[in-house]
C-alpha positions in Angstrom: 16.3 16.3 10.6 16.0 13.8 7.7 14.7 14.6 4.3 11.1 13.6 5.2 10.9 16.0 8.1 12.3 18.8 6.0 9.6 18.1 3.3 6.9 18.1 6.0 8.1 21.4 7.4 8.2 22.9 3.9 4.6 21.7 3.2 3.5 23.2 6.5 5.0 26.6 5.7 3.5 26.6 2.2 0.1 25.6 3.6 0.2 28.4 6.2 1.2 30.9 3.5 -1.7 29.9 1.3 -4.1 30.1 4.2 -2.8 33.6 5.0 -3.4 34.7 1.4 -7.0 33.4 1.3 -7.9 34.5 4.8 -10.6 36.8 3.7 -12.3 34.0 1.7 -12.1 31.7 4.7 -13.7 34.4 6.9 -16.5 34.9 4.4 -17.0 31.1 4.4 -17.1 31.1 8.2 -19.7 33.9 8.2 -21.8 31.8 5.8 -21.5 28.9 8.2 -22.8 31.1 11.1 -25.8 32.3 9.1 -26.5 28.7 7.8 -26.5 27.4 11.4 -29.0 30.1 12.5 -31.3 29.4 9.5 -31.0 25.7 10.0 -32.2 26.0 13.5 -35.4 27.8 12.2 -35.8 25.1 9.5 -35.7 22.4 12.1 -38.3 24.1 14.2 -40.6 24.3 11.2 -40.0 20.7 10.4 -40.8 19.5 13.9 -43.8 21.8 14.7 -45.5 22.0 11.3 -44.4 18.6 9.9 -42.9 20.2 6.8 -40.4 18.6 4.6 -36.9 20.2 4.4 -37.4 21.0 0.8 -40.4 23.1 1.7 -39.2 24.5 5.0 -36.1 26.1 3.5 -38.0 28.3 0.9 -40.4 29.3 3.7 -37.6 30.5 5.9 -35.9 32.3 3.0 -39.2 34.0 2.1 -39.8 35.1 5.7 -36.3 36.6 5.9 -36.7 38.4 2.6 -40.1 39.8 3.6 -38.7 40.9 7.0 -35.7 42.7 5.6 -37.9 44.2 2.8 -40.4 45.7 5.3 -37.5 46.8 7.5 -35.8 48.5 4.6 -39.0 50.3 3.5 -39.8 51.6 7.0 -36.4 52.3 8.4 -33.8 52.9 5.6 -35.2 56.1 4.0 -35.5 58.1 7.2 -32.1 56.6 8.3 -30.5 57.8 5.1 -32.0 61.3 5.5 -30.9 61.6 9.2 -27.5 60.2 8.5 -26.9 62.8 5.8 -27.8 65.5 8.3 -25.7 63.7 10.9 -22.6 64.0 8.6 -23.0 67.8 8.7 -23.7 68.1 12.4 -20.9 65.9 13.8 -18.1 68.2 12.7 -19.9 71.2 14.1 -20.3 69.3 17.4 -16.6 68.6 17.5 -15.9 72.3 17.0 -18.3 73.1 19.8 -16.4 70.6 22.0 -13.1 72.4 21.2 -14.7 75.7 22.2 -15.9 74.2 25.5 -12.4 73.0 26.2 -11.0 76.5 25.6 -13.6 77.9 28.0 -12.6 75.4 30.6 -8.9 76.5 30.0 -9.8 80.1 30.6 -11.7 79.4 33.8 -9.1 77.1 35.5 -5.7 78.8 35.9 -2.6 76.7 35.1 -4.2 74.7 32.3 -3.0 75.7 28.9 -3.9 73.1 26.3 -3.1 75.5 23.4 0.6 75.4 24.0 0.7 71.6 23.4 -1.1 71.9 20.1 -3.8 69.5 21.2 -6.7 71.7 20.2 -5.3 72.5 16.8 -4.6 68.8 16.1 -8.1 67.9 17.3 -9.7 70.5 15.1 -7.6 69.7 12.1 -7.9 65.9 12.3 -11.1 64.9 14.0 -13.5 67.2 12.3 -12.6 66.3 8.7 -12.3 62.6 9.7 -15.7 62.5 11.3 -17.3 64.3 8.4 -15.6 61.9 5.9 -16.7 58.8 7.8 -20.4 59.7 7.9 -20.4 61.3 4.5 -18.9 58.2 2.9 -20.7 55.6 5.0 -23.3 54.7 2.4 -20.9 55.1 -0.5 -18.6 52.5 1.1 -21.3 50.0 2.1 -23.8 50.4 -0.8 -21.7 51.4 -3.9 -18.6 49.3 -3.4 -18.5 46.5 -5.9 -16.2 44.4 -3.7 -18.7 44.6 -0.8 -21.5 43.6 -3.1 -19.6 40.6 -4.4 -18.7 39.5 -0.9 -22.3 39.8 0.1 -23.5 37.7 -2.8 -20.8 35.1 -2.0 -21.9 34.9 1.6 -25.6 34.5 0.5 -24.8 31.8 -2.0 -22.6 29.9 0.4 -25.2 30.2 3.1 -27.9 28.7 0.9 -25.5 25.9 -0.2 -24.7 25.0 3.4 -28.4 25.2 4.3 -29.6 22.9 1.6 -27.2 20.0 2.3 -25.5 20.6 5.7 -24.9 16.9 6.4 -22.8 16.4 3.3 -20.5 19.3 4.2 -20.3 18.1 7.7 -19.4 14.6 6.5 -16.6 16.0 4.3 -15.1 17.8 7.3 -15.5 14.7 9.6 -13.7 12.5 7.0 -10.6 14.7 7.3 -10.0 13.1 10.7 -8.8 9.6 11.6 -11.6 6.9 11.6 -11.4 6.3 15.3 -12.0 10.0 16.1 -14.8 10.8 13.6 -17.7 10.2 15.9 -16.1 12.4 18.5 -15.5 15.2 15.8 -19.2 15.0 14.9 -20.1 15.5 18.6 -17.8 18.6 18.7 -19.4 20.0 15.6 -22.8 19.7 17.1 -21.6 21.6 20.2 -20.1 24.3 17.9 -23.5 24.6 16.1 -25.3 25.0 19.4 -22.8 27.6 20.6 -23.1 29.6 17.4 -26.9 29.5 17.6 -26.9 30.7 21.2 -24.4 33.5 20.5 -26.2 34.8 17.4 -29.6 34.7 19.2 -28.2 36.5 22.2 -26.4 39.1 20.0 -29.5 39.9 17.9 -31.6 40.3 21.0 -29.0 42.6 22.6 -28.8 44.7 19.4 -32.6 45.1 19.4 -32.7 46.1 23.1 -29.8 48.5 22.8 -31.3 50.1 19.7 -34.8 50.6 21.2 -33.4 51.8 24.6 -31.1 54.3 22.9 -34.0 55.6 20.7 -36.3 56.1 23.6 -33.6 57.7 25.7 -32.7 60.1 22.9 -36.3 61.0 22.4 -36.7 61.8 26.1 -33.6 64.0 26.0 -34.9 65.6 22.8 -31.7 65.0 20.9 -31.9 65.4 17.2 -31.7 62.5 14.8 -32.6 59.8 17.3 -33.4 57.1 14.8 -30.0 57.3 13.0 -28.1 57.3 16.3 -30.2 54.4 17.8 -29.6 52.3 14.7 -25.9 53.0 14.8 -25.9 52.0 18.5 -27.8 48.8 17.7 -25.6 47.8 14.8 -22.3 48.5 16.6 -23.5 46.4 19.5 -22.4 43.4 17.4 -18.8 44.5 18.2 -18.5 44.4 22.0 -16.1 46.8 23.8 -15.3 48.8 20.6 -18.9 49.2 19.2 -20.5 50.9 22.3 -17.6 53.3 22.6 -17.9 54.4 18.9 -21.8 54.6 19.1 -21.8 57.4 21.7 -19.8 59.9 19.6 -22.5 61.0 17.1 -25.3 61.7 19.6 -22.9 63.4 22.0 -21.7 65.7 19.2 -25.2 66.5 18.1 -26.4 67.1 21.7 -23.4 69.4 22.3 -24.8 71.8 19.6 -27.8 72.4 21.8 -26.3 72.5 25.3 -23.3 71.0 27.1 -25.5 69.4 29.8 -27.4 67.5 27.1 -24.1 66.0 25.8 -23.3 64.9 29.4 -26.8 63.5 29.7 -26.3 61.5 26.5 -23.1 60.1 27.9 -24.8 59.1 31.1 -27.6 57.5 29.2 -25.3 55.3 27.1 -23.3 54.4 30.2 -26.5 53.3 32.0 -27.7 51.3 29.0 -24.3 49.5 28.7 -24.2 48.8 32.5 -27.7 47.4 32.3 -26.6 45.2 29.4 -23.6 43.9 31.3 -25.4 43.2 34.6 -28.9 42.1 33.4 -29.0 41.2 29.7 -25.7 39.2 29.4 -26.4 37.0 32.5 -30.0 36.3 31.6 -30.2 36.3 27.8 -26.8 34.6 27.2 -27.0 32.1 29.9 -26.7 29.3 27.3 -24.0 31.0 25.4 -20.4 29.7 25.8 -19.0 32.0 28.5 -16.1 34.2 27.5 -13.8 36.1 29.8 -13.8 39.9 29.1 -10.0 39.9 28.7 -10.1 37.0 26.2 -12.8 38.8 24.3 -10.9 42.1 24.1 -7.6 40.5 23.2 -9.2 38.3 20.5 -10.9 41.4 19.0 -7.6 43.2 18.8 -5.7 40.2 17.4 -8.3 39.4 14.7 -8.6 43.1 13.8 -4.9 43.4 13.3 -4.5 40.2 11.2 -7.9 40.2 9.3 -9.2 43.8 9.4 -12.8 44.8 10.0 -14.2 41.4 9.0 -11.9 39.8 11.6 -13.1 42.3 14.2 -16.8 41.5 13.3 -16.3 37.7 13.5 -13.9 37.7 16.5 -16.5 36.5 19.0 -18.0 33.6 17.0 -14.4 32.5 16.1 -13.5 32.5 19.8 -16.7 30.6 20.7 -15.8 27.9 18.2 -12.1 27.9 19.1 -12.9 27.6 22.8 -15.2 24.6 22.2 -12.5 22.8 20.2 -9.8 23.6 22.8 -12.0 22.5 25.7 -13.2 19.3 24.0 -10.0 18.2 22.1 -7.0 19.6 24.0 -8.4 19.5 27.6 -10.8 16.6 27.6 -9.3 14.3 25.0 -5.6 15.0 25.6 -4.7 16.6 28.9 -7.2 14.8 31.0 -6.1 11.4 29.6 -2.5 12.3 30.4 -3.5 12.4 34.1 -5.2 9.0 33.8 -2.1 7.6 32.1 0.3 8.9 34.7 -2.0 7.4 37.5 -2.0 4.0 35.8 1.8 4.2 35.3 2.3 4.8 39.0 0.1 1.9 39.9 1.9 -0.6 37.6 5.4 0.7 38.4 5.7 1.5 42.1 9.5 1.2 42.1 10.0 4.1 39.8 10.7 7.3 41.8 8.6 10.3 41.2 10.5 13.4 40.0 8.5 15.6 42.4 9.0 13.4 45.5 11.5 14.5 48.1 14.8 12.6 48.2 14.1 10.9 51.5 10.7 9.6 50.2 12.3 8.0 47.1 13.0 4.2 47.3 16.6 3.3 47.5 16.2 0.2 45.3 
């Protein structure tokens, strides 16, 4: 390698190191882009249907969102806080009840002795304090943390900036590519915007349906604190695979305090809701969404959670949606598909060149 290649390699390494150090800022910027795309879709609808100027449509959308979240907060957050505080006290008791049930099963079935392995002691010593700490500190983490507040303000400010002048920011990104490819990049960015809009709309609808279904089911089963459990289920629906599994733990622990059959009924209820989502909601609601294979979804969540933490886990799906569009459009359509065309034209213009895949007797002897 000459000196120029070594310099280029060093610049690449330094760039990757810098990107790794500012990965949290980049993820917050990507979250702002997702929110700006969603709000921009509403702004365009107002501009087309009501003939509003963009300078007027943006304040209308922002005002509607502030009003919606304000009413939602006044109606839902106070009872949710009250029920969550009670939830933090009931979940450890439910875990203790689960341990007692396991011991009873151990006494009824000969040959099973979980006490010798120390499983029950570890479960009681680790899970109960952990569950109580998680629910007790839930609001302290998300409402009193200065870092979270600053990150939230940063996302809001960036979202509004992107929303006011989206074309200018898109033009800056497009100009980073060669001139002959800029029109194609602009088309890919439009596809990414459409994919993010469809993903966000489908996710919000699924969160609403899961939350309402969980609330109604818990009311029918007469499980205590149904609002808190249903809101947790709806919010965690934004994290596929991991979220639904975590959301079933609080209502099961509470139901176990009343009767073991009720805990089993809660588990069956959540399984039915998730199966209905997989077989009915996802195929119908997200028909326009960029299709993602389940294995790709799970692996991407694990990878982003390891490298970027909770924020990476939360943004894993939109990142995969955008990444899949770029891979499909750039790598497959613009590179790999053209390689096939180039090889076909090469075979037509050079028939005397033997193919490396042809059998020896089929190759020309020259």
